[in-house]
BAKEFI-335826 format. One record per residue (C-alpha): chain; x, y, z. Coordinates in pm, 1 decimal. Layout:
<chain=A	x=X	y=Y	z=Z>
...
***
This chain:
<chain=A	x=-27.3	y=24.0	z=-25.3>
<chain=A	x=287.9	y=273.1	z=125.4>
<chain=A	x=523.4	y=139.3	z=-241.1>
<chain=A	x=189.4	y=251.2	z=-413.2>
<chain=A	x=117.3	y=534.3	z=-309.0>
<chain=A	x=451.7	y=635.1	z=-317.7>
<chain=A	x=515.8	y=550.2	z=-682.3>
<chain=A	x=190.3	y=703.2	z=-706.5>
<chain=A	x=350.8	y=1046.4	z=-633.2>
<chain=A	x=667.5	y=999.9	z=-805.8>
<chain=A	x=399.2	y=950.5	z=-1071.9>
<chain=A	x=266.9	y=1255.7	z=-1048.6>
<chain=A	x=557.2	y=1502.2	z=-993.2>
<chain=A	x=759.2	y=1346.3	z=-1292.6>
<chain=A	x=430.9	y=1342.0	z=-1523.4>
<chain=A	x=587.5	y=945.6	z=-1597.0>
<chain=A	x=240.8	y=688.0	z=-1596.3>
<chain=A	x=437.5	y=366.2	z=-1358.8>
<chain=A	x=449.0	y=-10.2	z=-1417.2>
<chain=A	x=394.6	y=-18.0	z=-1820.2>
<chain=A	x=247.2	y=-292.8	z=-1938.3>
<chain=A	x=499.3	y=-439.9	z=-2266.5>
<chain=A	x=531.4	y=-702.5	z=-2496.9>
<chain=A	x=773.4	y=-1014.7	z=-2448.8>
<chain=A	x=1125.6	y=-920.7	z=-2600.5>
<chain=A	x=1061.6	y=-1257.9	z=-2808.4>
<chain=A	x=803.7	y=-1212.0	z=-3111.2>
<chain=A	x=889.6	y=-1595.0	z=-3232.2>
<chain=A	x=577.0	y=-1814.7	z=-3156.2>
<chain=A	x=665.0	y=-1971.9	z=-2848.7>
<chain=A	x=401.7	y=-2233.1	z=-2610.0>
<chain=A	x=86.8	y=-2153.4	z=-2831.8>
<chain=A	x=146.5	y=-1761.3	z=-2832.0>
<chain=A	x=172.9	y=-1511.3	z=-3153.4>
<chain=A	x=224.9	y=-1178.9	z=-3148.8>
<chain=A	x=59.7	y=-963.5	z=-3386.8>
<chain=A	x=127.4	y=-664.6	z=-3451.7>
<chain=A	x=-229.0	y=-502.1	z=-3602.4>
<chain=A	x=-95.8	y=-134.1	z=-3667.9>
<chain=A	x=294.5	y=36.5	z=-3681.8>
<chain=A	x=414.7	y=-11.3	z=-3319.8>
<chain=A	x=91.9	y=-136.0	z=-3195.9>
<chain=A	x=174.3	y=-543.3	z=-3138.4>
<chain=A	x=-114.3	y=-764.3	z=-2953.4>
<chain=A	x=-24.6	y=-1127.5	z=-2837.2>
<chain=A	x=-247.0	y=-1414.0	z=-2889.1>
<chain=A	x=-259.5	y=-1707.0	z=-2757.9>
<chain=A	x=-360.6	y=-1972.2	z=-3075.9>
<chain=A	x=-335.7	y=-2356.7	z=-3021.3>
<chain=A	x=-435.8	y=-2544.2	z=-3356.0>
<chain=A	x=-469.2	y=-2930.6	z=-3313.8>
<chain=A	x=-318.7	y=-3199.4	z=-3548.3>
<chain=A	x=-716.8	y=-3243.5	z=-3764.8>
<chain=A	x=-696.5	y=-3593.8	z=-3947.9>
<chain=A	x=-695.6	y=-3626.7	z=-4259.9>
<chain=A	x=-1024.0	y=-3799.0	z=-4280.2>
<chain=A	x=-1183.9	y=-3528.0	z=-4028.4>
<chain=A	x=-1448.9	y=-3386.2	z=-4178.9>
<chain=A	x=-1638.5	y=-3070.1	z=-4169.1>
<chain=A	x=-2044.4	y=-3003.6	z=-4140.4>
<chain=A	x=-2117.1	y=-2668.9	z=-4249.4>
<chain=A	x=-2333.5	y=-2817.5	z=-4541.4>
<chain=A	x=-2532.4	y=-3077.5	z=-4288.9>
<chain=A	x=-2690.7	y=-2851.8	z=-4089.1>
<chain=A	x=-3041.4	y=-2685.3	z=-4005.2>
<chain=A	x=-3150.5	y=-2363.0	z=-4245.4>
<chain=A	x=-3319.7	y=-2117.0	z=-4036.7>
<chain=A	x=-3576.5	y=-1835.3	z=-4179.3>
<chain=A	x=-3506.3	y=-1509.2	z=-4027.3>
<chain=A	x=-3734.8	y=-1259.9	z=-4022.7>
<chain=A	x=-3813.0	y=-982.3	z=-3818.0>
<chain=A	x=-3962.7	y=-607.3	z=-3847.6>
<chain=A	x=-3825.1	y=-334.4	z=-3683.7>
<chain=A	x=-3973.8	y=-69.5	z=-3603.0>
<chain=A	x=-3856.8	y=273.8	z=-3420.1>
<chain=A	x=-4140.4	y=501.2	z=-3399.5>
<chain=A	x=-4065.2	y=927.5	z=-3276.1>
<chain=A	x=-4189.1	y=880.8	z=-2974.6>
<chain=A	x=-3965.6	y=643.7	z=-2905.0>
<chain=A	x=-4123.7	y=337.8	z=-2888.6>
<chain=A	x=-3934.6	y=32.2	z=-3015.9>
<chain=A	x=-4184.9	y=-271.8	z=-3121.9>
<chain=A	x=-4016.4	y=-531.3	z=-3300.6>
<chain=A	x=-4219.7	y=-826.8	z=-3476.1>
<chain=A	x=-4072.7	y=-1212.2	z=-3536.9>
<chain=A	x=-4237.1	y=-1365.6	z=-3842.6>
<chain=A	x=-3917.9	y=-1602.2	z=-3901.4>
<chain=A	x=-3910.8	y=-1913.0	z=-3756.8>
<chain=A	x=-3855.5	y=-2057.4	z=-3409.1>
<chain=A	x=-3555.2	y=-2176.6	z=-3280.1>
<chain=A	x=-3560.2	y=-2456.1	z=-2968.7>
<chain=A	x=-3289.2	y=-2573.7	z=-2713.1>
<chain=A	x=-3416.1	y=-2839.2	z=-2526.7>
<chain=A	x=-3019.8	y=-2950.0	z=-2460.6>
<chain=A	x=-2921.7	y=-2655.7	z=-2319.2>
<chain=A	x=-3237.5	y=-2586.9	z=-2043.5>
<chain=A	x=-3176.7	y=-2245.8	z=-2033.4>
<chain=A	x=-3474.4	y=-2007.7	z=-1900.6>
<chain=A	x=-3584.1	y=-1823.9	z=-2233.8>
<chain=A	x=-3488.5	y=-2172.6	z=-2450.0>
<chain=A	x=-3804.0	y=-2155.2	z=-2572.8>
<chain=A	x=-3920.5	y=-1823.3	z=-2715.6>
<chain=A	x=-4275.3	y=-1761.2	z=-2785.4>
<chain=A	x=-4311.3	y=-1788.8	z=-3247.4>
<chain=A	x=-4382.1	y=-1459.1	z=-3376.5>
<chain=A	x=-4392.9	y=-1275.2	z=-3052.1>
<chain=A	x=-4402.9	y=-884.9	z=-3065.4>
<chain=A	x=-4168.9	y=-718.2	z=-2819.2>
<chain=A	x=-4235.8	y=-399.3	z=-2778.0>
<chain=A	x=-3918.7	y=-130.7	z=-2635.7>
<chain=A	x=-3882.9	y=216.7	z=-2454.3>
<chain=A	x=-3576.5	y=296.9	z=-2662.2>
<chain=A	x=-3300.2	y=389.9	z=-2331.1>
<chain=A	x=-3177.9	y=695.0	z=-2507.2>
<chain=A	x=-3482.1	y=862.4	z=-2620.3>
<chain=A	x=-3572.9	y=1150.9	z=-2445.8>
<chain=A	x=-3881.0	y=1293.3	z=-2424.4>
<chain=A	x=-3876.0	y=1688.8	z=-2538.1>
<chain=A	x=-4185.5	y=1940.8	z=-2449.0>
<chain=A	x=-4396.1	y=2049.7	z=-2779.4>
<chain=A	x=-4405.4	y=2353.7	z=-2887.5>
<chain=A	x=-4703.5	y=2572.4	z=-2820.7>
<chain=A	x=-5017.9	y=2526.7	z=-3065.7>
<chain=A	x=-5085.6	y=2867.1	z=-3210.7>
<chain=A	x=-5344.6	y=2800.1	z=-3255.4>
<chain=A	x=-5497.6	y=2597.2	z=-2933.5>
<chain=A	x=-5825.2	y=2446.8	z=-2949.4>
<chain=A	x=-6068.4	y=2537.4	z=-2590.7>
<chain=A	x=-6225.2	y=2298.6	z=-2392.1>
<chain=A	x=-6530.0	y=2167.8	z=-2453.8>
<chain=A	x=-6838.6	y=2329.6	z=-2340.5>
<chain=A	x=-6975.2	y=2073.3	z=-2022.4>
<chain=A	x=-7371.5	y=2003.6	z=-2099.5>
<chain=A	x=-7629.9	y=2178.4	z=-1881.7>
<chain=A	x=-7781.7	y=2036.7	z=-1523.6>
<chain=A	x=-7994.3	y=1700.0	z=-1687.3>
<chain=A	x=-7899.8	y=1555.4	z=-2022.2>
<chain=A	x=-7615.3	y=1359.0	z=-1968.3>
<chain=A	x=-7467.6	y=1325.5	z=-2319.7>
<chain=A	x=-7296.1	y=976.8	z=-2390.3>
<chain=A	x=-6891.4	y=1055.7	z=-2402.4>
<chain=A	x=-6714.9	y=997.3	z=-2777.5>
<chain=A	x=-6476.0	y=692.1	z=-2802.7>
<chain=A	x=-6178.0	y=800.1	z=-2686.5>
<chain=A	x=-5985.0	y=827.3	z=-3033.0>
<chain=A	x=-5630.0	y=583.6	z=-2997.1>
<chain=A	x=-5290.5	y=836.4	z=-3173.4>
<chain=A	x=-5188.9	y=687.5	z=-3440.6>
<chain=A	x=-4833.8	y=643.1	z=-3419.2>
<chain=A	x=-4607.2	y=740.6	z=-3657.9>
<chain=A	x=-4248.5	y=553.4	z=-3711.8>
<chain=A	x=-3960.5	y=740.1	z=-3750.5>
<chain=A	x=-3775.7	y=407.3	z=-3867.7>
<chain=A	x=-3838.1	y=33.9	z=-4012.4>
<chain=A	x=-3596.3	y=-219.7	z=-4035.5>
<chain=A	x=-3684.3	y=-512.8	z=-4181.6>
<chain=A	x=-3441.3	y=-846.8	z=-4196.5>
<chain=A	x=-3548.7	y=-1146.4	z=-4416.5>
<chain=A	x=-3213.4	y=-1357.0	z=-4485.6>
<chain=A	x=-3163.4	y=-1740.2	z=-4454.8>
<chain=A	x=-2881.1	y=-1871.0	z=-4238.5>
<chain=A	x=-2770.6	y=-2259.8	z=-4168.1>
<chain=A	x=-2682.8	y=-2338.9	z=-3826.3>
<chain=A	x=-2492.3	y=-2675.0	z=-3778.9>
<chain=A	x=-2286.5	y=-2868.7	z=-3471.8>
<chain=A	x=-1970.9	y=-2758.7	z=-3429.5>
<chain=A	x=-1723.5	y=-3056.8	z=-3329.2>
<chain=A	x=-1372.2	y=-3028.1	z=-3211.2>
<chain=A	x=-1267.4	y=-3258.2	z=-3513.6>
<chain=A	x=-1439.3	y=-3022.6	z=-3740.4>
<chain=A	x=-1102.1	y=-2775.1	z=-3884.7>
<chain=A	x=-1290.0	y=-2502.7	z=-4084.7>
<chain=A	x=-1442.2	y=-2391.6	z=-3665.3>
<chain=A	x=-1248.4	y=-2104.3	z=-3482.0>
<chain=A	x=-1306.5	y=-2049.3	z=-3180.4>
<chain=A	x=-1254.7	y=-1691.2	z=-3059.6>
<chain=A	x=-1185.2	y=-1542.2	z=-2652.3>
<chain=A	x=-1203.4	y=-1245.3	z=-2598.2>
<chain=A	x=-1167.9	y=-1014.7	z=-2244.7>
<chain=A	x=-1281.3	y=-723.4	z=-2098.8>
<chain=A	x=-1180.4	y=-512.6	z=-1851.8>
<chain=A	x=-919.4	y=-496.9	z=-1647.4>
<chain=A	x=-833.7	y=-823.5	z=-1826.1>
<chain=A	x=-655.8	y=-1049.7	z=-2001.7>
<chain=A	x=-630.8	y=-1385.9	z=-2188.3>
<chain=A	x=-525.3	y=-1552.8	z=-1934.9>
<chain=A	x=-861.5	y=-1596.9	z=-1756.8>
<chain=A	x=-962.7	y=-1896.1	z=-2014.6>
<chain=A	x=-680.4	y=-2065.6	z=-1906.8>
<chain=A	x=-948.5	y=-2351.0	z=-1850.2>
<chain=A	x=-1190.8	y=-2324.5	z=-2112.6>
<chain=A	x=-883.6	y=-2306.5	z=-2434.2>
<chain=A	x=-682.7	y=-2587.0	z=-2241.5>
<chain=A	x=-982.0	y=-2739.6	z=-2196.7>
<chain=A	x=-1116.5	y=-2604.6	z=-2608.5>
<chain=A	x=-777.7	y=-2735.4	z=-2757.7>
<chain=A	x=-818.3	y=-3150.7	z=-2591.1>
<chain=A	x=-1111.0	y=-3231.7	z=-2760.6>
<chain=A	x=-988.2	y=-3121.1	z=-3080.9>
<chain=A	x=-1062.1	y=-2701.9	z=-3139.0>
<chain=A	x=-849.5	y=-2399.1	z=-3241.1>
<chain=A	x=-829.7	y=-2193.6	z=-3034.5>
<chain=A	x=-730.2	y=-1797.0	z=-3030.5>
<chain=A	x=-753.2	y=-1521.5	z=-2801.0>
<chain=A	x=-556.5	y=-1172.2	z=-2816.3>
<chain=A	x=-496.2	y=-962.6	z=-2534.5>
<chain=A	x=-625.8	y=-612.5	z=-2577.3>
<chain=A	x=-421.3	y=-329.9	z=-2594.3>
<chain=A	x=-222.1	y=-178.3	z=-2293.0>
<chain=A	x=-315.6	y=-613.9	z=-2116.3>
<chain=A	x=-86.9	y=-872.4	z=-2034.9>
<chain=A	x=146.9	y=-862.5	z=-2292.6>
<chain=A	x=91.1	y=-683.8	z=-2575.4>
<chain=A	x=178.4	y=-305.3	z=-2645.5>
<chain=A	x=45.7	y=-75.8	z=-2423.5>
<chain=A	x=68.6	y=298.1	z=-2605.2>
<chain=A	x=67.8	y=630.9	z=-2413.2>
<chain=A	x=-157.7	y=760.7	z=-2571.4>
<chain=A	x=-632.2	y=839.1	z=-2482.1>
<chain=A	x=-710.5	y=770.0	z=-2852.2>
<chain=A	x=-557.1	y=399.9	z=-2865.2>
<chain=A	x=-749.2	y=260.7	z=-2642.5>
<chain=A	x=-1166.1	y=364.2	z=-2796.3>
<chain=A	x=-1420.0	y=99.4	z=-2812.3>
<chain=A	x=-1306.9	y=152.7	z=-3224.9>
<chain=A	x=-953.9	y=131.7	z=-3200.8>
<chain=A	x=-1020.0	y=-159.1	z=-3004.5>
<chain=A	x=-1240.6	y=-270.7	z=-3218.5>
<chain=A	x=-1041.9	y=-250.9	z=-3502.9>
<chain=A	x=-784.3	y=-451.0	z=-3411.0>
<chain=A	x=-1012.9	y=-772.9	z=-3339.0>
<chain=A	x=-1090.0	y=-732.3	z=-3713.2>
<chain=A	x=-743.0	y=-762.7	z=-3790.8>
<chain=A	x=-667.2	y=-1054.7	z=-3540.7>
<chain=A	x=-1027.0	y=-1196.8	z=-3670.3>
<chain=A	x=-965.1	y=-1160.6	z=-4096.9>
<chain=A	x=-641.8	y=-1337.6	z=-3956.1>
<chain=A	x=-648.3	y=-1641.5	z=-3838.0>
<chain=A	x=-1119.5	y=-1662.9	z=-3930.6>
<chain=A	x=-1260.6	y=-2026.5	z=-4066.5>
<chain=A	x=-1532.1	y=-2094.0	z=-4219.2>
<chain=A	x=-1722.5	y=-2114.8	z=-3890.9>
<chain=A	x=-1609.4	y=-1929.2	z=-3604.6>
<chain=A	x=-1773.4	y=-1899.7	z=-3269.3>
<chain=A	x=-1695.4	y=-1581.3	z=-3011.0>
<chain=A	x=-1701.7	y=-1532.3	z=-2725.7>
<chain=A	x=-1709.6	y=-1264.2	z=-2485.3>
<chain=A	x=-1692.7	y=-1161.2	z=-2161.6>
<chain=A	x=-1776.9	y=-824.3	z=-2014.7>
<chain=A	x=-1708.0	y=-583.5	z=-2233.5>
<chain=A	x=-1560.2	y=-761.1	z=-2418.7>
<chain=A	x=-1939.5	y=-873.9	z=-2573.0>
<chain=A	x=-1908.7	y=-535.0	z=-2747.6>
<chain=A	x=-1663.1	y=-631.8	z=-3003.2>
<chain=A	x=-1833.1	y=-918.1	z=-3014.5>
<chain=A	x=-2114.3	y=-736.2	z=-3095.9>
<chain=A	x=-1915.7	y=-581.9	z=-3315.8>
<chain=A	x=-1821.2	y=-878.8	z=-3569.3>
<chain=A	x=-2089.9	y=-1061.3	z=-3565.7>
<chain=A	x=-2262.4	y=-726.2	z=-3742.9>
<chain=A	x=-1942.4	y=-664.6	z=-3931.0>
<chain=A	x=-1944.0	y=-1063.7	z=-4052.8>
<chain=A	x=-2258.0	y=-1192.4	z=-4037.9>
<chain=A	x=-2159.4	y=-1522.4	z=-4295.1>
<chain=A	x=-1827.8	y=-1599.1	z=-4086.0>
<chain=A	x=-1955.3	y=-1585.7	z=-3736.4>
<chain=A	x=-2175.0	y=-1875.7	z=-3614.5>
<chain=A	x=-2270.8	y=-1818.5	z=-3323.1>
<chain=A	x=-2221.9	y=-1635.3	z=-2987.9>
<chain=A	x=-2207.5	y=-1649.1	z=-2631.3>
<chain=A	x=-2240.2	y=-1359.2	z=-2416.1>
<chain=A	x=-2117.2	y=-1400.8	z=-2073.3>
<chain=A	x=-2196.2	y=-1136.2	z=-1843.6>
<chain=A	x=-2249.9	y=-869.2	z=-2102.3>
<chain=A	x=-2505.9	y=-641.3	z=-2025.3>
<chain=A	x=-2771.6	y=-493.7	z=-2212.1>
<chain=A	x=-2846.1	y=-381.0	z=-2563.5>
<chain=A	x=-2795.0	y=-53.6	z=-2544.5>
<chain=A	x=-2536.3	y=194.8	z=-2611.6>
<chain=A	x=-2147.4	y=229.4	z=-2452.6>
<chain=A	x=-2116.7	y=565.9	z=-2320.2>
<chain=A	x=-1825.2	y=707.4	z=-2045.9>
<chain=A	x=-1969.9	y=786.6	z=-1725.7>
<chain=A	x=-1836.7	y=1122.2	z=-1644.3>
<chain=A	x=-1906.3	y=1042.8	z=-1230.4>
<chain=A	x=-1679.6	y=767.0	z=-1217.5>
<chain=A	x=-1404.4	y=731.1	z=-1009.3>
<chain=A	x=-1180.8	y=650.8	z=-1290.3>
<chain=A	x=-1217.3	y=974.2	z=-1447.1>
<chain=A	x=-961.9	y=1057.0	z=-1144.6>
<chain=A	x=-551.1	y=1156.0	z=-1294.6>
<chain=A	x=-390.2	y=837.4	z=-1285.9>
<chain=A	x=-172.7	y=913.3	z=-1050.2>
<chain=A	x=-437.5	y=923.7	z=-764.3>
<chain=A	x=-580.7	y=560.8	z=-940.2>
<chain=A	x=-190.6	y=394.8	z=-873.2>
<chain=A	x=-277.7	y=533.7	z=-538.6>
<chain=A	x=-593.3	y=408.3	z=-525.3>
<chain=A	x=-462.5	y=40.8	z=-666.7>
<chain=A	x=-472.1	y=-187.8	z=-376.9>
<chain=A	x=-788.0	y=-87.6	z=-278.2>
<chain=A	x=-978.0	y=-82.5	z=-680.0>
<chain=A	x=-834.2	y=-492.7	z=-666.9>
<chain=A	x=-998.6	y=-554.8	z=-344.5>
<chain=A	x=-1316.3	y=-393.7	z=-429.9>
<chain=A	x=-1309.5	y=-611.0	z=-786.7>
<chain=A	x=-1256.5	y=-977.3	z=-592.6>
<chain=A	x=-1531.9	y=-837.0	z=-366.8>
<chain=A	x=-1781.5	y=-783.8	z=-692.6>
<chain=A	x=-1627.7	y=-908.1	z=-921.0>
<chain=A	x=-1603.5	y=-1339.6	z=-733.5>
<chain=A	x=-1858.2	y=-1461.6	z=-549.1>
<chain=A	x=-1621.5	y=-1617.2	z=-252.7>
<chain=A	x=-1270.2	y=-1406.3	z=-138.9>
<chain=A	x=-1089.3	y=-1672.9	z=5.6>
<chain=A	x=-761.0	y=-1728.7	z=-79.6>
<chain=A	x=-855.9	y=-2032.3	z=-377.7>
<chain=A	x=-983.4	y=-1641.2	z=-611.3>
<chain=A	x=-724.6	y=-1418.6	z=-427.5>
<chain=A	x=-519.4	y=-1671.3	z=-641.0>
<chain=A	x=-797.5	y=-1675.9	z=-916.9>
<chain=A	x=-689.6	y=-1348.6	z=-974.1>
<chain=A	x=-343.5	y=-1315.9	z=-932.0>
<chain=A	x=-287.2	y=-1567.3	z=-1223.3>
<chain=A	x=-561.9	y=-1445.5	z=-1443.0>
<chain=A	x=-360.5	y=-1048.0	z=-1468.9>
<chain=A	x=-690.1	y=-919.0	z=-1392.0>
<chain=A	x=-711.2	y=-593.0	z=-1331.7>
<chain=A	x=-345.5	y=-563.8	z=-1361.3>
<chain=A	x=-272.3	y=-288.6	z=-1591.8>
<chain=A	x=-139.9	y=80.3	z=-1586.9>
<chain=A	x=-363.0	y=336.7	z=-1409.4>
<chain=A	x=-339.5	y=501.6	z=-1746.6>
<chain=A	x=-439.1	y=228.0	z=-1957.7>
<chain=A	x=-742.4	y=181.3	z=-1748.8>
<chain=A	x=-861.5	y=494.6	z=-1705.3>
<chain=A	x=-845.3	y=548.7	z=-2108.8>
<chain=A	x=-1004.4	y=227.9	z=-2086.0>
<chain=A	x=-1273.0	y=317.6	z=-1899.8>
<chain=A	x=-1318.8	y=678.5	z=-2068.7>
<chain=A	x=-1312.2	y=501.0	z=-2452.9>
<chain=A	x=-1650.8	y=327.7	z=-2379.4>
<chain=A	x=-1837.4	y=562.4	z=-2605.3>
<chain=A	x=-1972.6	y=319.8	z=-2959.8>
<chain=A	x=-2341.2	y=488.1	z=-3009.0>
<chain=A	x=-2489.1	y=263.2	z=-3285.6>
<chain=A	x=-2444.3	y=-47.8	z=-3030.3>
<chain=A	x=-2783.9	y=-9.2	z=-2932.6>
<chain=A	x=-3066.1	y=-165.1	z=-2916.3>
<chain=A	x=-3150.5	y=-165.3	z=-3333.2>
<chain=A	x=-2846.1	y=-269.4	z=-3376.8>
<chain=A	x=-2825.8	y=-583.6	z=-3157.8>
<chain=A	x=-3198.7	y=-658.2	z=-3300.4>
<chain=A	x=-3003.8	y=-611.8	z=-3639.0>
<chain=A	x=-2865.4	y=-1002.4	z=-3523.9>
<chain=A	x=-2936.4	y=-1320.3	z=-3618.3>
<chain=A	x=-2635.4	y=-1520.6	z=-3544.9>
<chain=A	x=-2749.0	y=-1772.7	z=-3184.7>
<chain=A	x=-2610.9	y=-1627.9	z=-2891.0>
<chain=A	x=-2581.6	y=-1823.7	z=-2558.2>
<chain=A	x=-2557.9	y=-1567.8	z=-2230.7>
<chain=A	x=-2433.6	y=-1739.3	z=-1962.4>
<chain=A	x=-2527.7	y=-1475.5	z=-1643.8>
<chain=A	x=-2326.7	y=-1582.3	z=-1257.7>
<chain=A	x=-2606.7	y=-1477.4	z=-1066.5>
<chain=A	x=-2382.4	y=-1297.8	z=-779.3>
<chain=A	x=-2269.9	y=-1046.7	z=-1064.5>
<chain=A	x=-2211.2	y=-691.1	z=-921.5>
<chain=A	x=-2120.8	y=-579.3	z=-1223.4>
<chain=A	x=-2432.9	y=-658.2	z=-1404.4>
<chain=A	x=-2752.2	y=-679.6	z=-1251.7>
<chain=A	x=-2938.1	y=-988.3	z=-1426.2>
<chain=A	x=-3226.2	y=-843.3	z=-1595.5>
<chain=A	x=-2946.5	y=-628.1	z=-1845.2>
<chain=A	x=-2871.0	y=-982.2	z=-1991.7>
<chain=A	x=-3276.1	y=-1072.8	z=-1951.5>
<chain=A	x=-3341.7	y=-773.8	z=-2159.9>
<chain=A	x=-3077.3	y=-865.3	z=-2395.7>
<chain=A	x=-3241.0	y=-1163.0	z=-2429.9>
<chain=A	x=-3577.7	y=-1014.7	z=-2571.6>
<chain=A	x=-3376.5	y=-789.2	z=-2834.1>
<chain=A	x=-3148.9	y=-1041.7	z=-2980.2>
<chain=A	x=-3368.8	y=-1283.2	z=-3218.7>
<chain=A	x=-3227.6	y=-1587.8	z=-3095.5>
<chain=A	x=-3109.2	y=-1570.8	z=-2761.0>
<chain=A	x=-3109.6	y=-1797.5	z=-2516.7>
<chain=A	x=-3026.9	y=-1724.8	z=-2095.9>
<chain=A	x=-2863.0	y=-1980.5	z=-1857.3>
<chain=A	x=-2816.2	y=-1839.7	z=-1521.7>
<chain=A	x=-2566.1	y=-2012.2	z=-1269.5>
<chain=A	x=-2639.9	y=-1947.4	z=-935.0>
<chain=A	x=-2275.1	y=-2032.0	z=-781.3>
<chain=A	x=-2065.5	y=-1789.2	z=-1028.8>
<chain=A	x=-2055.9	y=-1388.8	z=-1060.3>
<chain=A	x=-1878.0	y=-1186.2	z=-1301.2>
<chain=A	x=-1567.2	y=-1417.8	z=-1360.5>
<chain=A	x=-1804.6	y=-1705.7	z=-1377.1>
<chain=A	x=-1533.0	y=-1889.1	z=-1606.9>
<chain=A	x=-1276.0	y=-1921.4	z=-1374.7>
<chain=A	x=-1594.0	y=-1953.6	z=-1098.0>
<chain=A	x=-1734.0	y=-2249.2	z=-1256.4>
<chain=A	x=-1554.7	y=-2352.0	z=-1533.4>
<chain=A	x=-1570.8	y=-2718.0	z=-1571.5>
<chain=A	x=-2010.8	y=-2537.1	z=-1556.2>
<chain=A	x=-1900.1	y=-2285.7	z=-1816.4>
<chain=A	x=-1729.4	y=-2500.3	z=-2062.0>
<chain=A	x=-2013.8	y=-2794.9	z=-2066.6>
<chain=A	x=-2265.0	y=-2566.7	z=-2112.8>
<chain=A	x=-2032.0	y=-2367.8	z=-2433.6>
<chain=A	x=-1953.9	y=-2732.4	z=-2582.7>
<chain=A	x=-2344.8	y=-2831.4	z=-2560.3>
<chain=A	x=-2394.7	y=-2485.6	z=-2760.3>
<chain=A	x=-2116.8	y=-2540.4	z=-2990.4>
<chain=A	x=-2298.9	y=-2862.2	z=-3132.0>
<chain=A	x=-2574.7	y=-2765.5	z=-3093.7>
<chain=A	x=-2866.6	y=-2812.7	z=-3443.1>
<chain=A	x=-3208.9	y=-2680.7	z=-3412.9>
<chain=A	x=-3439.9	y=-2935.5	z=-3471.4>
<chain=A	x=-3675.1	y=-2742.8	z=-3707.4>
<chain=A	x=-3917.7	y=-3102.7	z=-3704.3>
<chain=A	x=-4094.3	y=-2837.6	z=-3481.0>
<chain=A	x=-4106.3	y=-2642.8	z=-3717.1>
<chain=A	x=-4491.4	y=-2457.5	z=-3673.6>
<chain=A	x=-4755.3	y=-2297.6	z=-4050.9>
<chain=A	x=-4760.9	y=-1969.9	z=-4134.1>
<chain=A	x=-5070.3	y=-1951.9	z=-4099.5>
<chain=A	x=-4997.5	y=-2025.3	z=-3687.9>
<chain=A	x=-4723.4	y=-1795.8	z=-3660.3>
<chain=A	x=-4983.8	y=-1504.7	z=-3801.0>
<chain=A	x=-5274.1	y=-1665.4	z=-3505.2>
<chain=A	x=-5010.9	y=-1622.4	z=-3248.2>
<chain=A	x=-4882.3	y=-1317.5	z=-3358.2>
<chain=A	x=-5223.8	y=-1182.1	z=-3347.0>
<chain=A	x=-5245.0	y=-1267.6	z=-2968.2>
<chain=A	x=-4911.0	y=-1186.3	z=-2926.5>
<chain=A	x=-5008.2	y=-771.9	z=-2940.3>
<chain=A	x=-5190.2	y=-791.6	z=-2667.9>
<chain=A	x=-4914.5	y=-973.1	z=-2423.0>
<chain=A	x=-4664.6	y=-711.0	z=-2502.8>
<chain=A	x=-4343.0	y=-735.3	z=-2274.3>
<chain=A	x=-4200.2	y=-303.7	z=-2231.2>
<chain=A	x=-3875.0	y=-212.9	z=-2071.5>
<chain=A	x=-3890.7	y=138.9	z=-1966.9>
<chain=A	x=-3586.3	y=373.1	z=-1812.6>
<chain=A	x=-3316.3	y=190.2	z=-1971.2>
<chain=A	x=-2981.3	y=384.7	z=-1935.3>
<chain=A	x=-2676.6	y=399.6	z=-2106.2>
<chain=A	x=-2395.6	y=93.7	z=-1990.4>
<chain=A	x=-2081.5	y=105.7	z=-1930.5>
<chain=A	x=-1892.5	y=-213.2	z=-1916.7>
***
């Protein structure tokens, strides 16, 4: 504690940031680690494990089920978002998820998070109030007039997607693991070892300033768009025909970005404690807006706070996991720049509603960073989403409950929709009309900072 305070004072006096995160000297692949220069002077450490597939290893990418993805997304001027699901329905019995079976052709009505009601200008020709009838005369009240909503924007999605089982023996399948703020690829060690032993090709990068990647001393290097372009370069370098993206916390936003940019290459997505489908906006009142030298002095307190909020238990095992996983082991400058750079206005409800890829949502019940209702709201917005809650897990659920998470992810990778339960279009229409009477309304949501 005293050492951190001393280093923080020196940081203020000299104007330099202590404990910079630098890459290892060697750029040669070692034990599955590679160093990729995504931009001049910007090098990311990547763990890339390629299993040895037998020559006769088969690919079932053409043997899956074809799913009709059709939905109508309407944004109204009063700030409401109405989503009409008009295509096929996916069921997931093996996952036993809470939201595994979705209502076919259901209609979801949501109030946009960034909508703020603006007072209308006064009417230059106001209509006088009606004159009440004289006593003794009872005039029947006219039926209330329903104000017609005016659409501001309409998006129609009508496409077909092939969804197939992704096995470790398939050489055209690659798994991408993306960590969040303060973490590193080491938080995925249990998952990387597990799936590589099953024959999957796994790729896990360190974000800029994290782990053993370079840490540029400019805040612009840590905006959402700069980090997203880094991951785009990594994805284009290692992508196969069928790619599965697994993101945690802030890393979920980058997986969403890649799934939206490359819908034909992203086969499935896993979102672990990623939060709601709202646009990212940094908080101006956050503790991370303090100067870097002050954050450096507070680093022991921040680490203890993260241990209490990120793990369901705070024992010796959790402290060791925190140390091994390099979680929150970043310089104060990088931490401050990462939190301030979480600005992504495009990633709103409509952006998420446009995704047609199957998505598994994993939520730790004891998570103090991401409320349960945010992941539930994400499941409402997405077209094909399955929500699984792990009661004994928290924000770092993949480190706390690796066996449970690994089993759940593997089941999702092997899952293939059973289209024999497909309902007829006539039944769909009837149920759509019935569903309009039971709309799901979610209000007062706010932009999030992950």
